[in-house]
C-alpha positions in Angstrom: 14.5 0.3 -4.7 15.3 1.4 -1.3 17.0 -0.7 1.4 15.0 -1.5 4.6 14.3 1.0 7.0 15.5 -0.1 10.7 12.6 1.6 13.1 14.6 3.5 16.1 13.0 1.9 19.4 11.7 4.6 22.2 13.3 4.9 25.6 9.9 6.6 27.0 6.4 7.0 26.1 5.6 9.0 23.0 4.6 12.8 23.4 3.5 14.1 20.1 1.2 17.1 18.6 0.9 15.4 14.8 -1.0 16.4 11.6 -1.5 13.6 9.4 -1.6 14.5 5.6 -5.0 15.1 3.8 -7.7 12.4 3.3 -7.1 10.1 0.7 -10.7 9.4 0.6 -12.0 12.7 0.5 -9.0 13.8 -1.9 -9.8 12.1 -4.7 -13.4 12.4 -4.3 -13.0 16.0 -4.2 -10.8 15.9 -6.9 -13.8 14.1 -9.0 -16.8 16.4 -8.3 -14.5 19.6 -8.7 -13.5 17.9 -12.5 -17.4 17.7 -13.0 -18.3 20.8 -11.5 -19.3 24.6 -13.2 -16.4 26.8 -12.3 -13.3 26.7 -10.7 -13.0 24.9 -7.6 -10.1 24.9 -5.0 -9.0 22.1 -2.6 -7.2 22.9 0.6 -5.1 20.8 2.4 -5.3 17.8 -0.1 -2.9 14.4 0.1 0.0 14.5 -2.1 0.6 11.1 -3.0 0.7 8.5 -5.2 -2.9 7.6 -5.2 -4.2 11.2 -6.1 -1.5 11.4 -8.3 -2.9 8.5 -10.2 -6.5 10.4 -9.9 -4.8 13.9 -11.2 -3.2 12.3 -14.1 -6.6 10.2 -14.7 -8.4 13.1 -14.9 -5.8 15.1 -17.2 -6.1 12.3 -19.6 -9.4 12.9 -19.5 -9.2 16.6 -20.5 -9.5 18.2 -16.7 -6.9 20.8 -16.3 -5.6 20.7 -12.5 -3.3 23.3 -11.1 -1.2 21.1 -8.6 1.4 23.4 -8.1 0.6 24.9 -4.9 -1.9 24.5 -1.8 -4.7 24.9 -2.4 -5.2 22.7 -5.9 -6.9 24.7 -8.2 -9.5 21.9 -10.5 -11.1 23.9 -13.7 -14.2 22.2 -13.7 -15.5 20.6 -17.5 -19.4 20.3 -17.0 -18.9 17.0 -17.5 -17.5 17.3 -20.7 -14.7 14.7 -21.1 -12.5 13.4 -23.6 -11.1 9.7 -24.3 -8.3 8.2 -23.6 -6.3 5.3 -21.3 -5.5 5.8 -17.8 -3.1 3.7 -15.6 -4.6 3.7 -12.2 -1.4 2.4 -11.0 -2.4 0.9 -7.8 -5.5 3.2 -6.7 -9.0 1.3 -6.3 -10.6 4.6 -6.1 -9.2 5.9 -9.2 -9.9 2.8 -11.3 -13.4 2.8 -10.3 -14.5 6.5 -10.0 -13.1 6.8 -13.8 -14.7 4.1 -14.9 -17.9 5.5 -14.1 -17.0 8.9 -15.6 -16.4 6.7 -18.9 -20.0 7.0 -19.2 -19.8 11.0 -19.8 -17.3 10.5 -22.7 -18.4 10.2 -26.6 -15.9 7.5 -26.9 -13.3 4.7 -25.4 -12.3 4.7 -22.0 -9.9 2.0 -20.8 -8.8 1.8 -17.4 -5.3 -0.4 -16.3 -3.7 -1.0 -13.1 -0.6 -1.9 -11.4 0.4 -4.6 -8.5 -2.8 -6.4 -7.3 -5.1 -3.8 -8.5 -6.0 -5.9 -12.0 -6.8 -8.8 -10.2 -9.4 -6.9 -7.6 -13.4 -6.9 -8.0 -14.6 -4.9 -10.8 -17.4 -7.1 -12.2 -20.2 -5.5 -10.3 -19.6 -1.9 -11.7 -19.5 -3.1 -15.3 -22.6 -5.2 -14.5 -24.5 -2.0 -12.9 -23.3 0.1 -15.6 -24.4 -2.0 -18.5 -28.2 -2.0 -16.7 -28.4 2.1 -17.7 -27.2 0.9 -21.0 -23.5 1.7 -20.9 -21.3 -0.4 -22.8 -18.8 -2.0 -20.2 -16.1 -4.7 -19.7 -14.1 -6.0 -16.8 -11.5 -8.6 -17.7 -12.2 -11.6 -16.2 -13.9 -9.3 -13.2 -11.1 -6.9 -13.0 -8.8 -4.7 -15.2 -8.2 -3.8 -17.8 -11.8 -2.0 -18.0 -13.2 -0.5 -20.7 -16.2 1.6 -21.4 -17.7 3.0 -24.7 -19.2 6.3 -23.3 -22.1 7.6 -25.0 -21.7 11.3 -24.0 -24.2 11.2 -20.9 -25.4 8.9 -18.4 -29.0 7.8 -18.3 -31.4 8.7 -16.3 -33.3 5.3 -13.9 -32.8 2.8 -11.4 -29.4 1.1 -11.3 -29.3 -2.1 -9.0 -25.6 -2.7 -7.7 -24.1 -5.2 -5.6 -21.7 -4.0 -3.2 -20.8 -6.5 -0.9 -17.1 -6.8 -2.1 -17.3 -3.3 -2.3 -18.4 0.1 -1.6 -16.7 1.8 -3.9 -18.8 0.5 -6.7 -21.6 2.6 -5.1 -19.6 5.9 -4.9 -18.6 5.4 -8.2 -22.2 5.6 -9.7 -23.3 8.3 -6.9 -20.4 10.5 -8.0 -21.4 10.2 -11.7 -25.3 10.4 -11.0 -25.6 14.2 -10.9 -24.7 14.7 -14.1 -27.1 12.1 -15.4 -30.0 13.4 -18.0 -32.9 12.9 -14.9 -33.1 11.3 -11.8 -30.9 8.5 -11.0 -32.1 5.7 -8.1 -29.3 3.7 -7.3 -30.7 0.2 -5.5 -27.8 -1.8 -3.1 -29.3 -5.5 -3.6 -26.8 -6.7 -0.7 -24.9 -5.0 2.3 -22.3 -2.7 1.5 -18.2 -3.9 2.5 -17.4 -0.5 4.5 -20.3 1.1 4.2 -19.6 4.0 6.1 -17.6 5.5 3.0 -20.5 6.4 1.5 -21.3 8.7 3.8 -18.2 10.5 3.0 -19.1 10.3 -0.8 -22.2 12.0 -0.1 -21.1 14.5 2.2 -18.4 15.7 -0.6 -21.2 15.6 -3.3 -23.6 17.8 -0.8 -20.3 20.2 -0.6 -20.3 20.6 -4.5 -24.4 21.2 -4.6 -25.2 17.7 -5.6 -28.4 16.1 -3.7 -28.9 12.7 -2.1 -31.5 11.5 -0.4 -31.0 8.3 1.6 -33.7 5.4 2.3 -33.0 2.5 3.5 -30.5 0.3 0.6 -31.4 2.9 -2.2 -30.3 6.1 -3.1 -32.2 9.1 -4.8 -30.0 11.1 -6.6 -31.2 14.6 -8.2 -29.5 15.8 -11.9 -28.2 18.9 -10.6 -24.7 18.3 -11.6 -21.8 20.1 -9.6 -21.4 23.9 -8.5 -17.4 25.1 -8.2 -16.3 25.1 -4.5 -13.3 26.2 -2.4 -13.4 22.7 -0.3 -10.9 22.1 2.5 -10.0 18.3 3.0 -9.4 17.0 6.7 -6.8 15.3 7.7 -6.9 11.2 7.0 -8.2 9.0 10.2 -6.8 6.2 8.4 -3.5 7.8 8.7 -3.9 8.8 12.1 -4.3 5.4 13.1 -0.5 4.8 13.3 0.2 7.6 15.3 -3.1 7.0 17.8 -1.7 3.1 18.4 2.2 4.6 18.4 0.5 6.3 21.8 -1.6 3.4 22.8 1.7 0.9 22.6 4.2 3.5 24.6 1.9 4.9 26.9 2.0 8.1 25.8 0.4 10.7 24.8 -0.8 12.0 21.0 -2.1 14.8 20.0 -3.8 14.7 16.2 -5.1 17.6 14.2 -7.1 18.4 11.0 -9.9 16.2 12.0 -13.1 18.0 12.5 -15.6 16.8 15.4 -18.5 15.5 12.9 -15.7 14.1 10.4 -17.3 10.9 8.8 -14.7 9.2 8.3 -14.6 5.6 9.3 -11.7 4.9 10.8 -12.6 6.8 13.6 -14.0 3.9 15.3 -10.5 3.2 15.8 -10.7 5.4 18.9 -13.8 3.9 20.4 -11.7 0.8 20.2 -8.5 1.9 21.6 -11.1 3.3 24.5 -12.1 -0.3 24.9 -8.5 -1.4 25.4 -8.0 1.6 28.1 -7.1 4.4 26.3 -8.4 7.9 27.0 -9.8 9.7 24.3 -10.5 13.4 24.9 -12.2 15.6 21.8 -12.3 19.1 20.8 -13.8 20.8 17.7 -10.6 20.0 15.4 -8.1 17.9 17.7 -8.5 14.8 19.8 -6.0 13.4 22.4 -5.4 9.9 23.0 -3.6 8.8 26.1 -2.4 5.4 26.5 -2.4 3.2 29.2 0.2 1.2 31.4 -1.0 -1.8 30.0 -3.9 -2.3 27.5 -6.8 -4.5 27.3 -7.2 -7.2 24.6 -11.1 -7.0 22.8 -13.4 -8.6 20.5 -14.7 -6.2 17.7 -16.7 -6.0 14.8 -13.9 -4.0 12.1 -16.3 -4.5 9.2 -16.7 -0.8 9.1 -13.1 0.8 9.5 -11.2 -2.1 7.4 -7.8 0.2 7.2 -8.1 0.4 10.5 -7.8 -3.2 11.3 -3.5 -3.4 10.5 -2.7 -0.5 13.1 -5.0 -2.1 15.5 -3.7 -5.5 15.0 -0.3 -4.2 16.5 -2.0 -2.6 19.3 -3.2 -6.2 20.0 0.3 -7.6 20.2 1.1 -5.5 23.5 -2.7 -6.4 25.1 -3.5 -8.6 28.1 -5.2 -11.5 26.9 -6.0 -12.9 22.8 -7.9 -10.3 20.8 -10.5 -11.5 17.8 -11.2 -8.6 15.1 -14.3 -10.0 13.7 -15.7 -9.4 10.2 -12.9 -8.1 8.5 -12.8 -10.8 5.6 -12.6 -7.9 3.0 -9.0 -7.6 3.8 -8.3 -10.4 1.6 -9.3 -7.9 -1.6 -6.5 -5.1 -0.7 -3.2 -3.6 -1.9 -2.4 -7.2 -0.4 -4.1 -10.2 1.1 -3.9 -8.0 4.2 -5.4 -11.3 6.5 -3.0 -13.6 5.2 0.1 -10.7 5.1 -0.7 -10.1 9.2 -0.7 -13.4 10.4 2.9 -14.1 8.4 4.9 -10.9 9.7 3.0 -10.9 13.4 4.4 -14.8 13.5 7.9 -14.1 11.7 8.2 -11.5 14.7 7.6 -14.3 17.2 4.0 -13.6 18.3 0.9 -15.8 17.5 -2.0 -14.6 15.0 -4.6 -16.4 13.2 -7.4 -16.8 11.1 -11.0 -18.1 11.7 -13.3 -17.3 9.1 -13.5 -13.6 8.5 -12.0 -13.1 12.1 -8.4 -12.6 12.9 -7.0 -13.4 16.5 -4.0 -11.9 17.9 -2.4 -13.5 21.1 -1.2 -10.5 23.1 2.0 -10.7 25.6 4.3 -13.0 23.4 7.7 -12.4 23.7 8.8 -10.8 20.4 11.9 -11.0 18.1 13.6 -8.6 15.8 13.1 -9.5 12.4 13.0 -7.5 8.8 9.1 -6.8 7.6 7.9 -8.2 4.1 5.5 -5.3 2.9 4.1 -7.4 0.7 4.0 -4.4 -1.6 1.2 -3.1 0.9 1.5 0.4 2.4 -0.7 -0.4 5.5 1.3 -3.3 6.0 4.3 -1.0 5.9 3.1 1.7 8.3 1.7 -0.8 10.8 4.6 -3.1 11.0 7.1 -0.6 12.1 5.1 0.3 14.9 6.1 -2.6 16.5 9.7 -1.7 16.3 8.8 1.3 18.8 8.8 -1.1 21.2 10.8 -4.4 19.9 14.8 -3.8 19.1 15.8 -4.7 15.4 12.3 -4.5 13.7 13.3 -3.0 10.2 10.6 -2.7 6.8 11.7 -4.0 3.4 10.6 -1.7 0.7 9.7 1.1 3.0 8.9 3.4 -0.4 5.6 1.7 -0.7 4.2 4.3 1.9 4.4 6.7 -0.7 1.3 5.3 -2.0 -0.3 7.3 1.2 2.2 8.9 3.3 5.4 9.7 1.5 7.0 10.8 4.8 5.9 8.6 6.9 9.1 7.1 8.4 9.8 10.5 8.8 7.1 11.7 11.3 7.7 8.1 12.4 11.3 9.0 13.4 10.5 12.3 15.1 7.3 11.2 17.5 
């Protein structure tokens, strides 16, 4: 374990141009589709971090060959012919859920384990959906280990899935569905949590030749399989939230490179919220700029569609004029930590006021802050978000800073250079 990192306060507004690392969501989705494809795919600009390493190691356990020594990564497609094995998904929810669904294609047993809070996060709905099409899938007490006794293929037909606790159940089924023996219809029995991520899943699938038709809460997937592709992974909007908020709270300006104008990444909704708080947002084909105001305004906003941006936004609310309400964020309780409880705890630790009402998080801005050593609760987004407070308040240190390796290993170096 490393020592706490002391954040260096800024004496003037931030002026910087940042290219965040590649999107974790797109990297792990592209790794799966490339692994199932016909031929060799090239993934340019991928995220090299703990979550994507978990996916690469997991796919290698199933027999997928990946050359990740240089950018682009080369993935040798298997046409869905995968081997059995035991996979440690570490703390990666996408790795655990996506590879659990891929286990249906294996002629044998696949067991998914995990670390940290991952074994206690929800998996029962995925097991129920797979069982509906005849796949022997079991989630231990609704979590990990997750065992799949694959039959060497995915059946065609209709699958019902409850995505109210995680849209990743739907994404997992979507990713494997093109490998089925016939058409697959995936029907959602409830509104999905973080529904915008399904757009990203379908966008990646389409880039590798899949055909998905969307109608209300149903997805019709053709049995096309996947074709190899040269795929460029855009910069991560979830990671971009931190330099964006850094500019917002210091009255500075930051340029974010690598996110195309038509990106489907859900956390780009943060731009609309920051604009409502008084920031100026300028958009270009492959770059966006944000200019922070002299004083931020409080907001009341629904953040259900962009949950990963909530933690950085919470820091912006600390420096706003008034009390902000971030609505419909109850799903944060099911992440790498109970992020609602963790945010309230650490915001109070620095002398500010925050509380939860139902599924809403309320933060009172304008409080007098104080130095503190932040408990990251083992959560990379807690570490990266609360570090931003140190740009304005001296004496903010982040305990166990190594947790950022999950998605942005060089984060503290980048923060120091802003």
